[in-house]
N, C-alpha and C positions, 0 to 999 in steps of 0.2 A: 379460514383460523393459519393458513400454513402461510398466506398471503403474510400475515398481518405478522405474523411467527415474523416470519426472516426480514420486513422493515425493521422489529423492532430489535434483533439481532443484529445484523449491521448499523446503526444508529448507538446504541450504545457501544456499539463496539470504536465507534467514532469519537465518541465521546473521551472515550478514555484513550486514545491519541488529540484532541484537544487538552481535557486535563491531563495526559503530561509533558504538553509545550510551553503551556504556561505557564510553571514557575520556576521552568527550565531560564542557566544563559547560555550567553555561544559558546562559554566554557564549559558550559556543562553541553551540549548534545556532540562536541571533537574533540570530544574528550577519551585519551584511547589510552588504553591500558597497557595495552604492550604487542607488540611483533606478535604477529597475526591474529589476531583479535581486531573483533571490524567494531569501527569507533559506531555511536551512536545511530552520531549523522547517518549512518549507512540505513538502517535501521531504515530513520523515518521516510529516507529518500527511494531505499529503496520501493520499499508498499505503498506512499503515498503516489509516488507516480506511478504504476502499478492500479493505482486504483482507478488514477485517473485515461489511465492508457483503459481501460478495459468499460470506464461509463464512458467515455466519448464516442469508444468505437461502437463499439456493443449499443450499446444504447438510444445513439443521440447519432452516430453518422460522424464524427464534430471531428479532429484531431486533439489531441491532449492543451490542455489549456501549459500545461507545460513548452509545447512549443511551443503558440499561439500567444501566451500572452512574455514571454519571453521572460520567459523564470529560470532560463539562469544565468542569466547577468545579472538580474534577481537578485539572485541571494547570493547572485555568487560563487557558486562550490567549482572547488580544483577537481572536482572528478563528474564529468559531467555524463555516465555512463549508468544502463540497468543496474547489471552488476547481480543477472544471470552468463554470461558467457565470457565476463575478464574473473582474475582470481582475484583471492582473499588478499596478497601482497598489491596487487590494484590498488582495488577498492579502500582500505584498510590507509591509502593516501583523502582521501574526500574526506571536509571536512567543509562547512559554512562559511560566509562573509557574512549574509550579516539576516540576521538571525526570525527580524523581525517585520522584513520581504518570505522565507519560509511559514511565520508563521502564517502570512497576509494568502499563499498559495495555497498550505494547507485550511484552511479555511472558505476558500470558493471554489476547490479539493468537492471538498463536503457538503458545499451548499448546493454543487451541484448532482452528488448524489442522491443526497434526501429533493430534490426535485427529480428523478427519478423513481426513484421507490415509491413516493406518488405515483407513478402511473402503471408500476405494476399489478398484472389479471395471471389468475393461471396461465391460463393462451401463448400472455409475454413471456413468460418465465422456459415454457417448453422451444417456445418453435429456436430451431436445435441453425447456427451459425457455423460449424466443421462438421464435414460427417464422419474429422476423426480429426486430433490432435497429428501433430504434425514427429514425424519419427527425432528429432528430439529432444521432445517434450510425454516423451513416450511414458520416464521414468520418472514425474513428478508429479505432485497430491491432487491435483488436475485427474494425469490418465492414471490415476490407484481407482480415483472414483468414477467412472468411465469405462473402464478397462481399454483391450485389446482392442482398440478397432472401430469401441464407440462413437455415438458421435457427441459434440461436445450443444451442449445445448444456451440458456441465456443461465438460467438455473445455475450450471457447471459453472462460469463465469462474475456471478457476483455470490456463489458458494466459495470459492477455491478462492479464486483470483482474488475477490478482497474478500470474505468475511474470512474466510481459512487459513487464511496467507494474513492476512491485520491482526488476527490476536496472534497466530504464530513469535511475527516479531515485533508484537504489544510483548508478548515474555521478554527478547531482548534487549527493549522495553527498558523493563519494569528492572530488570538487571541489572542494567548500566544506572538508571538513576541512584539503583543500589550504590555503590562502587561508588558515584561523587557524594553517598553522600546526602540523597533523595530516597524521601520513603518511594512504594508501587504503590498500584492505581485501586485493588477493590482490595477484600479480607479474605 
């Protein structure tokens, strides 16, 4: 029951990402409210690249699609950085040049995630990937989940870096959509 519930939660979250992108235009996603506020494009780029990295590396042992498919060039992203170590001032410059290409990338990431979800078992989720998070990641959400010195299993990768992370940034997207005149994704 737990594994099926996890699959369903990740799939539902990714459905929100697909719905959010479906009716947005390049102007919507590149909307920048004001200095000190990240554009909607940041939330899409930051989270979807994190999902790509998490699924590709931790579950498939492959490089992320972002790198192997040359998606930075294809999407025309203006700042090709993850956004964890960079400043808000740097990341608020992020824009997409080709929204259709971005949607193709996002669909490819979600398709890869769906394939991995089909392979999940409790045993596979219990496999330890890191004995503990590196010092610079102790203060992130996953650090709170695993606790000081706790191991990071595939379960935490999926729960923290994909599911929880995706919902957090979806909230930003929903708020950004409202600022551009579009509606939210759920009631």
